[in-house]
Biopython code that builds the backbone (N, CA, C, O; Angstrom):
import numpy as np
from Bio.PDB.StructureBuilder import StructureBuilder

atoms = [
    (1, "MET", "N", (0.876, -1.183, 0.129)),
    (1, "MET", "CA", (-0.080, -0.070, 0.122)),
    (1, "MET", "C", (1.050, 1.135, -0.037)),
    (1, "MET", "O", (2.184, 1.134, 0.442)),
    (2, "ALA", "N", (0.431, 2.150, -0.833)),
    (2, "ALA", "CA", (1.123, 3.310, -0.761)),
    (2, "ALA", "C", (0.176, 4.423, -0.245)),
    (2, "ALA", "O", (-1.049, 4.411, -0.366)),
    (3, "GLU", "N", (0.974, 5.452, 0.388)),
    (3, "GLU", "CA", (0.215, 6.522, 1.098)),
    (3, "GLU", "C", (0.434, 7.712, -0.026)),
    (3, "GLU", "O", (1.537, 8.126, -0.381)),
    (4, "ILE", "N", (-0.636, 8.104, -0.434)),
    (4, "ILE", "CA", (-0.579, 9.324, -1.455)),
    (4, "ILE", "C", (-1.042, 10.621, -0.874)),
    (4, "ILE", "O", (-1.731, 10.611, 0.146)),
    (5, "THR", "N", (-0.710, 11.720, -1.456)),
    (5, "THR", "CA", (-1.101, 13.098, -1.081)),
    (5, "THR", "C", (-2.527, 13.339, -1.630)),
    (5, "THR", "O", (-3.064, 12.644, -2.493)),
    (6, "VAL", "N", (-3.098, 14.468, -0.987)),
    (6, "VAL", "CA", (-4.423, 14.898, -1.706)),
    (6, "VAL", "C", (-4.221, 15.139, -2.915)),
    (6, "VAL", "O", (-4.969, 14.655, -3.765)),
    (7, "THR", "N", (-3.154, 15.949, -3.253)),
    (7, "THR", "CA", (-2.839, 16.504, -4.791)),
    (7, "THR", "C", (-2.916, 15.174, -5.602)),
    (7, "THR", "O", (-3.702, 15.108, -6.547)),
    (8, "GLU", "N", (-2.173, 14.168, -5.284)),
    (8, "GLU", "CA", (-2.121, 12.973, -6.229)),
    (8, "GLU", "C", (-3.454, 12.335, -6.274)),
    (8, "GLU", "O", (-3.875, 11.828, -7.313)),
    (9, "ALA", "N", (-4.204, 12.351, -5.045)),
    (9, "ALA", "CA", (-5.566, 11.720, -5.078)),
    (9, "ALA", "C", (-6.518, 12.410, -6.205)),
    (9, "ALA", "O", (-7.177, 11.812, -7.055)),
    (10, "GLU", "N", (-6.423, 13.875, -5.995)),
    (10, "GLU", "CA", (-7.195, 14.622, -6.988)),
    (10, "GLU", "C", (-6.759, 14.462, -8.413)),
    (10, "GLU", "O", (-7.579, 14.480, -9.331)),
    (11, "GLN", "N", (-5.431, 14.302, -8.609)),
    (11, "GLN", "CA", (-5.111, 14.026, -10.009)),
    (11, "GLN", "C", (-5.456, 12.651, -10.552)),
    (11, "GLN", "O", (-5.583, 12.456, -11.761)),
    (12, "ARG", "N", (-5.606, 11.701, -9.637)),
    (12, "ARG", "CA", (-6.070, 10.344, -10.007)),
    (12, "ARG", "C", (-7.538, 10.017, -9.974)),
    (12, "ARG", "O", (-8.020, 8.923, -10.270)),
    (13, "ARG", "N", (-8.245, 11.166, -9.553)),
    (13, "ARG", "CA", (-9.711, 10.874, -9.365)),
    (13, "ARG", "C", (-10.544, 10.236, -10.466)),
    (13, "ARG", "O", (-11.481, 9.483, -10.200)),
    (14, "THR", "N", (-10.166, 10.568, -11.782)),
    (14, "THR", "CA", (-10.760, 10.071, -13.034)),
    (14, "THR", "C", (-10.254, 8.660, -13.373)),
    (14, "THR", "O", (-10.927, 7.909, -14.079)),
    (15, "SER", "N", (-9.028, 8.295, -12.848)),
    (15, "SER", "CA", (-8.563, 6.974, -13.286)),
    (15, "SER", "C", (-8.725, 5.869, -12.203)),
    (15, "SER", "O", (-8.638, 4.669, -12.465)),
    (16, "ALA", "N", (-8.970, 6.374, -10.963)),
    (16, "ALA", "CA", (-8.983, 5.503, -9.944)),
    (16, "ALA", "C", (-10.374, 5.529, -9.213)),
    (16, "ALA", "O", (-11.085, 6.514, -9.410)),
    (17, "ARG", "N", (-10.820, 4.531, -8.387)),
    (17, "ARG", "CA", (-12.119, 4.622, -7.719)),
    (17, "ARG", "C", (-11.643, 5.096, -6.334)),
    (17, "ARG", "O", (-10.729, 4.575, -5.693)),
    (18, "ILE", "N", (-12.464, 6.267, -5.917)),
    (18, "ILE", "CA", (-12.462, 6.890, -4.656)),
    (18, "ILE", "C", (-13.351, 6.040, -3.768)),
    (18, "ILE", "O", (-14.549, 5.919, -4.021)),
    (19, "LEU", "N", (-12.771, 5.445, -2.724)),
    (19, "LEU", "CA", (-13.624, 4.743, -1.810)),
    (19, "LEU", "C", (-13.436, 5.279, -0.465)),
    (19, "LEU", "O", (-12.380, 5.254, 0.167)),
    (20, "ASP", "N", (-14.846, 5.895, 0.020)),
    (20, "ASP", "CA", (-14.905, 6.642, 1.273)),
    (20, "ASP", "C", (-15.383, 5.446, 2.268)),
    (20, "ASP", "O", (-16.430, 4.826, 2.083)),
    (21, "VAL", "N", (-14.579, 5.223, 3.236)),
    (21, "VAL", "CA", (-14.947, 4.268, 4.255)),
    (21, "VAL", "C", (-15.307, 4.836, 5.614)),
    (21, "VAL", "O", (-15.232, 4.247, 6.692)),
    (22, "ARG", "N", (-15.698, 6.044, 5.394)),
    (22, "ARG", "CA", (-16.142, 6.572, 6.842)),
    (22, "ARG", "C", (-17.615, 6.359, 7.238)),
    (22, "ARG", "O", (-18.360, 6.093, 6.295)),
    (23, "GLU", "N", (-18.159, 6.426, 8.440)),
    (23, "GLU", "CA", (-19.458, 6.236, 8.705)),
    (23, "GLU", "C", (-20.400, 7.192, 8.005)),
    (23, "GLU", "O", (-19.999, 8.204, 7.431)),
    (24, "ASP", "N", (-21.792, 6.792, 8.085)),
    (24, "ASP", "CA", (-22.712, 7.751, 7.331)),
    (24, "ASP", "C", (-22.789, 9.062, 8.111)),
    (24, "ASP", "O", (-23.089, 10.070, 7.471)),
    (25, "PHE", "N", (-22.542, 9.169, 9.486)),
    (25, "PHE", "CA", (-22.691, 10.548, 9.917)),
    (25, "PHE", "C", (-21.395, 11.427, 9.594)),
    (25, "PHE", "O", (-21.425, 12.655, 9.518)),
    (26, "GLU", "N", (-20.440, 10.771, 9.444)),
    (26, "GLU", "CA", (-19.370, 11.609, 8.850)),
    (26, "GLU", "C", (-19.293, 11.926, 7.332)),
    (26, "GLU", "O", (-18.675, 12.928, 6.972)),
    (27, "VAL", "N", (-19.864, 11.152, 6.471)),
    (27, "VAL", "CA", (-20.122, 11.361, 5.044)),
    (27, "VAL", "C", (-21.154, 12.530, 4.788)),
    (27, "VAL", "O", (-21.091, 13.222, 3.772)),
    (28, "ALA", "N", (-22.132, 12.713, 5.795)),
    (28, "ALA", "CA", (-23.129, 13.623, 5.800)),
    (28, "ALA", "C", (-22.506, 15.010, 5.622)),
    (28, "ALA", "O", (-23.017, 15.909, 4.954)),
    (29, "GLU", "N", (-21.343, 15.092, 6.291)),
    (29, "GLU", "CA", (-20.494, 16.463, 6.229)),
    (29, "GLU", "C", (-19.899, 16.756, 5.021)),
    (29, "GLU", "O", (-19.346, 17.851, 4.920)),
    (30, "GLY", "N", (-19.901, 15.842, 3.892)),
    (30, "GLY", "CA", (-19.458, 16.116, 2.570)),
    (30, "GLY", "C", (-18.267, 14.890, 2.394)),
    (30, "GLY", "O", (-17.526, 14.438, 3.267)),
    (31, "MET", "N", (-18.351, 14.547, 1.056)),
    (31, "MET", "CA", (-17.357, 13.734, 0.602)),
    (31, "MET", "C", (-16.836, 14.140, -0.844)),
    (31, "MET", "O", (-17.351, 15.062, -1.475)),
    (32, "ILE", "N", (-15.836, 13.425, -1.291)),
    (32, "ILE", "CA", (-15.279, 13.772, -2.553)),
    (32, "ILE", "C", (-16.187, 13.392, -3.718)),
    (32, "ILE", "O", (-16.606, 12.237, -3.793)),
    (33, "PRO", "N", (-16.506, 14.291, -4.611)),
    (33, "PRO", "CA", (-17.327, 14.190, -5.758)),
    (33, "PRO", "C", (-17.044, 12.834, -6.371)),
    (33, "PRO", "O", (-15.892, 12.542, -6.690)),
    (34, "GLY", "N", (-17.950, 12.083, -6.529)),
    (34, "GLY", "CA", (-17.842, 10.849, -7.254)),
    (34, "GLY", "C", (-17.326, 9.487, -6.496)),
    (34, "GLY", "O", (-17.231, 8.382, -7.029)),
    (35, "ALA", "N", (-17.055, 9.769, -5.312)),
    (35, "ALA", "CA", (-16.448, 8.560, -4.444)),
    (35, "ALA", "C", (-17.774, 7.646, -4.143)),
    (35, "ALA", "O", (-18.958, 7.983, -4.136)),
    (36, "LEU", "N", (-17.158, 6.355, -3.892)),
    (36, "LEU", "CA", (-17.969, 5.455, -3.583)),
    (36, "LEU", "C", (-18.080, 5.289, -1.918)),
    (36, "LEU", "O", (-17.002, 5.113, -1.349)),
    (37, "HIS", "N", (-19.115, 5.325, -1.204)),
    (37, "HIS", "CA", (-19.269, 5.254, 0.144)),
    (37, "HIS", "C", (-19.646, 3.768, 0.585)),
    (37, "HIS", "O", (-20.738, 3.241, 0.371)),
    (38, "ILE", "N", (-18.572, 3.184, 1.229)),
    (38, "ILE", "CA", (-18.800, 1.828, 1.864)),
    (38, "ILE", "C", (-18.115, 1.931, 3.286)),
    (38, "ILE", "O", (-16.890, 1.837, 3.364)),
    (39, "PRO", "N", (-18.881, 2.120, 4.390)),
    (39, "PRO", "CA", (-18.174, 2.071, 5.655)),
    (39, "PRO", "C", (-17.462, 0.894, 5.913)),
    (39, "PRO", "O", (-17.846, -0.224, 5.571)),
    (40, "MET", "N", (-16.310, 1.170, 6.584)),
    (40, "MET", "CA", (-15.257, 0.052, 6.773)),
    (40, "MET", "C", (-15.828, -1.097, 7.356)),
    (40, "MET", "O", (-15.360, -2.164, 6.959)),
    (41, "GLY", "N", (-16.760, -1.144, 8.235)),
    (41, "GLY", "CA", (-17.367, -2.411, 8.662)),
    (41, "GLY", "C", (-18.159, -3.146, 7.701)),
    (41, "GLY", "O", (-18.508, -4.314, 7.872)),
    (42, "GLN", "N", (-18.458, -2.389, 6.606)),
    (42, "GLN", "CA", (-19.457, -3.257, 5.669)),
    (42, "GLN", "C", (-18.546, -3.688, 4.367)),
    (42, "GLN", "O", (-19.053, -4.317, 3.439)),
    (43, "LEU", "N", (-17.332, -3.349, 4.372)),
    (43, "LEU", "CA", (-16.496, -3.526, 3.120)),
    (43, "LEU", "C", (-16.361, -5.213, 2.671)),
    (43, "LEU", "O", (-16.316, -5.592, 1.501)),
    (44, "GLN", "N", (-16.317, -5.964, 3.669)),
    (44, "GLN", "CA", (-16.124, -7.477, 3.138)),
    (44, "GLN", "C", (-17.214, -7.818, 2.565)),
    (44, "GLN", "O", (-17.152, -8.538, 1.569)),
    (45, "ALA", "N", (-18.577, -7.335, 3.112)),
    (45, "ALA", "CA", (-19.803, -7.871, 2.475)),
    (45, "ALA", "C", (-20.074, -7.135, 1.140)),
    (45, "ALA", "O", (-20.945, -7.641, 0.433)),
    (46, "ARG", "N", (-19.499, -6.087, 0.717)),
    (46, "ARG", "CA", (-19.833, -5.152, -0.284)),
    (46, "ARG", "C", (-18.510, -5.153, -1.317)),
    (46, "ARG", "O", (-18.509, -4.371, -2.268)),
    (47, "LEU", "N", (-17.484, -5.983, -1.108)),
    (47, "LEU", "CA", (-16.485, -6.105, -2.081)),
    (47, "LEU", "C", (-16.871, -6.266, -3.586)),
    (47, "LEU", "O", (-16.098, -5.845, -4.446)),
    (48, "SER", "N", (-17.982, -6.831, -3.904)),
    (48, "SER", "CA", (-18.417, -7.010, -5.348)),
    (48, "SER", "C", (-18.772, -5.495, -5.952)),
    (48, "SER", "O", (-18.955, -5.366, -7.163)),
    (49, "GLU", "N", (-18.850, -4.477, -5.144)),
    (49, "GLU", "CA", (-19.273, -3.260, -5.631)),
    (49, "GLU", "C", (-18.003, -2.730, -6.314)),
    (49, "GLU", "O", (-18.174, -1.784, -7.084)),
    (50, "LEU", "N", (-16.692, -3.220, -6.141)),
    (50, "LEU", "CA", (-15.399, -2.804, -6.474)),
    (50, "LEU", "C", (-14.806, -3.535, -7.582)),
    (50, "LEU", "O", (-14.690, -4.751, -7.430)),
    (51, "ASP", "N", (-14.385, -2.975, -8.741)),
    (51, "ASP", "CA", (-13.766, -3.702, -9.806)),
    (51, "ASP", "C", (-12.365, -3.876, -9.503)),
    (51, "ASP", "O", (-11.675, -2.893, -9.235)),
    (52, "PRO", "N", (-11.860, -5.108, -9.525)),
    (52, "PRO", "CA", (-10.415, -5.325, -9.210)),
    (52, "PRO", "C", (-9.492, -4.727, -10.203)),
    (52, "PRO", "O", (-8.314, -4.573, -9.881)),
    (53, "ALA", "N", (-9.921, -4.362, -11.416)),
    (53, "ALA", "CA", (-9.053, -3.914, -12.596)),
    (53, "ALA", "C", (-8.972, -2.423, -12.377)),
    (53, "ALA", "O", (-8.167, -1.833, -13.097)),
    (54, "VAL", "N", (-9.644, -1.730, -11.534)),
    (54, "VAL", "CA", (-9.598, -0.267, -11.236)),
    (54, "VAL", "C", (-8.892, 0.078, -9.975)),
    (54, "VAL", "O", (-9.303, -0.425, -8.930)),
    (55, "PRO", "N", (-7.967, 0.810, -9.963)),
    (55, "PRO", "CA", (-7.255, 1.102, -8.830)),
    (55, "PRO", "C", (-7.989, 1.804, -7.577)),
    (55, "PRO", "O", (-8.709, 2.758, -7.871)),
    (56, "VAL", "N", (-7.918, 1.535, -6.545)),
    (56, "VAL", "CA", (-8.714, 2.232, -5.348)),
    (56, "VAL", "C", (-7.912, 3.042, -4.624)),
    (56, "VAL", "O", (-6.744, 2.732, -4.390)),
    (57, "ILE", "N", (-8.434, 4.105, -4.219)),
    (57, "ILE", "CA", (-7.839, 5.343, -3.307)),
    (57, "ILE", "C", (-8.778, 5.241, -2.186)),
    (57, "ILE", "O", (-9.909, 5.698, -2.354)),
    (58, "ALA", "N", (-8.440, 4.661, -0.977)),
    (58, "ALA", "CA", (-9.313, 4.528, 0.255)),
    (58, "ALA", "C", (-9.048, 5.925, 1.084)),
    (58, "ALA", "O", (-7.956, 6.456, 1.284)),
    (59, "VAL", "N", (-10.311, 6.361, 1.500)),
    (59, "VAL", "CA", (-10.140, 7.824, 2.248)),
    (59, "VAL", "C", (-11.065, 7.720, 3.447)),
    (59, "VAL", "O", (-12.186, 7.216, 3.376)),
    (60, "CYS", "N", (-10.550, 8.208, 4.520)),
    (60, "CYS", "CA", (-11.521, 8.276, 5.769)),
    (60, "CYS", "C", (-11.250, 9.673, 6.327)),
    (60, "CYS", "O", (-10.879, 10.633, 5.651)),
    (61, "ARG", "N", (-11.473, 9.669, 7.597)),
    (61, "ARG", "CA", (-11.391, 11.069, 8.154)),
    (61, "ARG", "C", (-9.927, 11.612, 8.193)),
    (61, "ARG", "O", (-9.628, 12.711, 7.726)),
    (62, "SER", "N", (-9.066, 10.790, 8.763)),
    (62, "SER", "CA", (-7.667, 11.260, 8.914)),
    (62, "SER", "C", (-6.531, 10.344, 8.241)),
    (62, "SER", "O", (-5.378, 10.756, 8.113)),
    (63, "GLY", "N", (-6.926, 9.122, 7.837)),
    (63, "GLY", "CA", (-5.996, 8.398, 7.038)),
    (63, "GLY", "C", (-5.844, 7.165, 7.947)),
    (63, "GLY", "O", (-5.246, 6.288, 7.323)),
    (64, "ASN", "N", (-6.111, 6.847, 8.974)),
    (64, "ASN", "CA", (-6.047, 5.625, 9.708)),
    (64, "ASN", "C", (-6.768, 4.484, 9.377)),
    (64, "ASN", "O", (-6.254, 3.373, 9.250)),
    (65, "ARG", "N", (-8.061, 4.761, 9.221)),
    (65, "ARG", "CA", (-9.008, 3.536, 8.970)),
    (65, "ARG", "C", (-8.699, 3.037, 7.374)),
    (65, "ARG", "O", (-8.813, 1.883, 6.959)),
    (66, "SER", "N", (-8.320, 4.101, 6.681)),
    (66, "SER", "CA", (-8.257, 4.097, 5.107)),
    (66, "SER", "C", (-6.944, 3.142, 4.805)),
    (66, "SER", "O", (-6.831, 2.307, 3.908)),
    (67, "ALA", "N", (-5.962, 3.523, 5.846)),
    (67, "ALA", "CA", (-4.749, 2.591, 5.536)),
    (67, "ALA", "C", (-4.934, 1.101, 5.957)),
    (67, "ALA", "O", (-4.242, 0.268, 5.371)),
    (68, "ARG", "N", (-5.796, 0.696, 6.908)),
    (68, "ARG", "CA", (-6.237, -0.619, 7.019)),
    (68, "ARG", "C", (-7.085, -1.210, 5.976)),
    (68, "ARG", "O", (-6.962, -2.369, 5.579)),
    (69, "VAL", "N", (-7.953, -0.362, 5.547)),
    (69, "VAL", "CA", (-8.869, -0.741, 4.349)),
    (69, "VAL", "C", (-7.881, -1.085, 3.133)),
    (69, "VAL", "O", (-7.979, -2.144, 2.514)),
    (70, "ALA", "N", (-6.898, -0.079, 2.834)),
    (70, "ALA", "CA", (-6.013, -0.302, 1.477)),
    (70, "ALA", "C", (-5.257, -1.736, 1.775)),
    (70, "ALA", "O", (-5.247, -2.632, 0.932)),
    (71, "ASP", "N", (-4.641, -1.856, 3.032)),
    (71, "ASP", "CA", (-3.965, -3.079, 3.142)),
    (71, "ASP", "C", (-4.859, -4.366, 2.955)),
    (71, "ASP", "O", (-4.392, -5.343, 2.369)),
    (72, "ALA", "N", (-6.118, -4.364, 3.443)),
    (72, "ALA", "CA", (-7.047, -5.572, 3.348)),
    (72, "ALA", "C", (-7.391, -5.576, 1.744)),
    (72, "ALA", "O", (-7.432, -6.661, 1.166)),
    (73, "LEU", "N", (-7.624, -4.432, 1.071)),
    (73, "LEU", "CA", (-7.979, -4.633, -0.279)),
    (73, "LEU", "C", (-6.811, -5.148, -1.018)),
    (73, "LEU", "O", (-7.047, -6.011, -1.863)),
    (74, "ASN", "N", (-5.500, -4.740, -0.831)),
    (74, "ASN", "CA", (-4.384, -5.274, -1.473)),
    (74, "ASN", "C", (-4.236, -6.873, -1.304)),
    (74, "ASN", "O", (-3.994, -7.682, -2.199)),
    (75, "GLY", "N", (-4.433, -7.112, 0.010)),
    (75, "GLY", "CA", (-4.374, -8.551, 0.379)),
    (75, "GLY", "C", (-5.443, -9.518, -0.491)),
    (75, "GLY", "O", (-5.225, -10.697, -0.773)),
    (76, "ALA", "N", (-6.643, -8.756, -0.851)),
    (76, "ALA", "CA", (-7.635, -9.291, -1.635)),
    (76, "ALA", "C", (-7.599, -9.343, -3.035)),
    (76, "ALA", "O", (-8.379, -9.926, -3.789)),
    (77, "GLY", "N", (-6.396, -8.528, -3.360)),
    (77, "GLY", "CA", (-6.198, -8.840, -4.941)),
    (77, "GLY", "C", (-6.304, -7.373, -5.623)),
    (77, "GLY", "O", (-5.988, -7.186, -6.798)),
    (78, "PHE", "N", (-6.698, -6.533, -4.916)),
    (78, "PHE", "CA", (-6.895, -5.188, -5.567)),
    (78, "PHE", "C", (-5.771, -4.383, -5.472)),
    (78, "PHE", "O", (-4.859, -4.756, -4.733)),
    (79, "SER", "N", (-5.667, -3.287, -6.123)),
    (79, "SER", "CA", (-4.482, -2.310, -6.219)),
    (79, "SER", "C", (-4.907, -1.050, -5.523)),
    (79, "SER", "O", (-5.507, -0.157, -6.120)),
    (80, "ALA", "N", (-4.566, -0.987, -4.164)),
    (80, "ALA", "CA", (-5.292, 0.070, -3.365)),
    (80, "ALA", "C", (-4.156, 0.988, -2.641)),
    (80, "ALA", "O", (-3.071, 0.576, -2.229)),
    (81, "ASP", "N", (-4.575, 2.130, -2.586)),
    (81, "ASP", "CA", (-3.516, 3.321, -1.860)),
    (81, "ASP", "C", (-4.390, 3.939, -0.953)),
    (81, "ASP", "O", (-5.590, 3.921, -1.225)),
    (82, "THR", "N", (-3.975, 4.522, 0.151)),
    (82, "THR", "CA", (-4.732, 5.477, 1.065)),
    (82, "THR", "C", (-4.200, 6.837, 0.843)),
    (82, "THR", "O", (-3.048, 7.070, 0.477)),
    (83, "MET", "N", (-5.186, 7.795, 1.109)),
    (83, "MET", "CA", (-4.924, 9.230, 0.983)),
    (83, "MET", "C", (-4.457, 9.721, 2.380)),
    (83, "MET", "O", (-5.212, 9.677, 3.350)),
    (84, "ALA", "N", (-3.195, 10.186, 2.447)),
    (84, "ALA", "CA", (-2.845, 10.801, 3.540)),
    (84, "ALA", "C", (-3.515, 11.923, 4.202)),
    (84, "ALA", "O", (-3.791, 12.912, 3.522)),
    (85, "GLY", "N", (-3.784, 11.891, 5.342)),
    (85, "GLY", "CA", (-4.678, 13.024, 6.006)),
    (85, "GLY", "C", (-6.037, 12.920, 6.046)),
    (85, "GLY", "O", (-6.771, 13.598, 6.765)),
    (86, "GLY", "N", (-6.439, 11.917, 5.133)),
    (86, "GLY", "CA", (-7.866, 11.937, 4.839)),
    (86, "GLY", "C", (-8.634, 13.229, 4.550)),
    (86, "GLY", "O", (-8.063, 14.187, 4.029)),
    (87, "MET", "N", (-9.864, 13.257, 4.871)),
    (87, "MET", "CA", (-11.013, 14.179, 4.525)),
    (87, "MET", "C", (-10.302, 15.580, 5.234)),
    (87, "MET", "O", (-10.368, 16.661, 4.648)),
    (88, "ILE", "N", (-9.739, 15.458, 6.326)),
    (88, "ILE", "CA", (-9.349, 16.643, 7.083)),
    (88, "ILE", "C", (-8.358, 17.214, 5.895)),
    (88, "ILE", "O", (-8.722, 18.263, 5.362)),
    (89, "ALA", "N", (-7.392, 16.735, 5.536)),
    (89, "ALA", "CA", (-6.374, 17.231, 4.546)),
    (89, "ALA", "C", (-7.158, 17.755, 3.213)),
    (89, "ALA", "O", (-6.880, 18.854, 2.732)),
    (90, "TRP", "N", (-8.002, 17.034, 2.731)),
    (90, "TRP", "CA", (-8.765, 17.382, 1.613)),
    (90, "TRP", "C", (-9.307, 18.634, 1.680)),
    (90, "TRP", "O", (-9.173, 19.546, 0.864)),
    (91, "THR", "N", (-10.027, 18.623, 2.862)),
    (91, "THR", "CA", (-10.790, 20.112, 2.993)),
    (91, "THR", "C", (-9.860, 21.080, 3.252)),
    (91, "THR", "O", (-9.982, 22.154, 2.664)),
    (92, "ARG", "N", (-8.940, 20.911, 4.027)),
    (92, "ARG", "CA", (-7.705, 21.891, 4.220)),
    (92, "ARG", "C", (-7.167, 22.446, 3.035)),
    (92, "ARG", "O", (-6.783, 23.616, 3.042)),
    (93, "ALA", "N", (-7.088, 21.698, 1.950)),
    (93, "ALA", "CA", (-6.492, 21.965, 0.776)),
    (93, "ALA", "C", (-7.406, 22.716, -0.226)),
    (93, "ALA", "O", (-7.077, 23.071, -1.358)),
    (94, "GLY", "N", (-8.767, 22.925, 0.454)),
    (94, "GLY", "CA", (-9.746, 23.632, -0.416)),
    (94, "GLY", "C", (-10.355, 22.770, -1.590)),
    (94, "GLY", "O", (-10.980, 23.325, -2.494)),
    (95, "LEU", "N", (-10.177, 21.497, -1.564)),
    (95, "LEU", "CA", (-10.564, 20.664, -2.726)),
    (95, "LEU", "C", (-12.073, 20.379, -2.638)),
    (95, "LEU", "O", (-12.571, 20.314, -1.514)),
    (96, "PRO", "N", (-12.795, 20.214, -3.655)),
    (96, "PRO", "CA", (-14.213, 20.041, -3.727)),
    (96, "PRO", "C", (-14.738, 18.759, -2.906)),
    (96, "PRO", "O", (-14.155, 17.684, -2.766)),
    (97, "THR", "N", (-15.969, 19.144, -2.409)),
    (97, "THR", "CA", (-16.803, 18.097, -1.694)),
    (97, "THR", "C", (-18.210, 18.365, -2.082)),
    (97, "THR", "O", (-18.688, 19.451, -2.412)),
    (98, "SER", "N", (-18.879, 17.063, -1.981)),
    (98, "SER", "CA", (-20.472, 17.081, -2.380)),
    (98, "SER", "C", (-21.205, 16.742, -1.060)),
    (98, "SER", "O", (-22.434, 16.679, -1.035)),
]
sb = StructureBuilder()
sb.init_structure("model")
sb.init_model(0)
sb.init_chain("A")
sb.init_seg("    ")
for serial, (resi, resn, name, xyz) in enumerate(atoms, 1):
    if name == "N":
        sb.init_residue(resn, " ", resi, " ")
    sb.init_atom(name, np.array(xyz, "f"), 0.0, 1.0, " ", f" {name:<3s}", serial, name[0])
structure = sb.get_structure()
């Protein structure tokens, strides 16, 4: 798993699947436009919603949960990275949310 910056995540948004693993109440505050929301606790049951041929960028609030998710996805045959600093860093960088 690689840890990528918010700038790298923004640049890769069209070629990778952004996977937001935060809880519903966190996502209600805004998420990266076009991201797929699957709370971390539901990931195993919903893996079929991800295409193994498309790289994944896992995102959470600060980067801790998404790092664990990226490791699990890589172990399941996906190519996954985590976004350093999570949505806190994304918002601080002034990047868009929906």
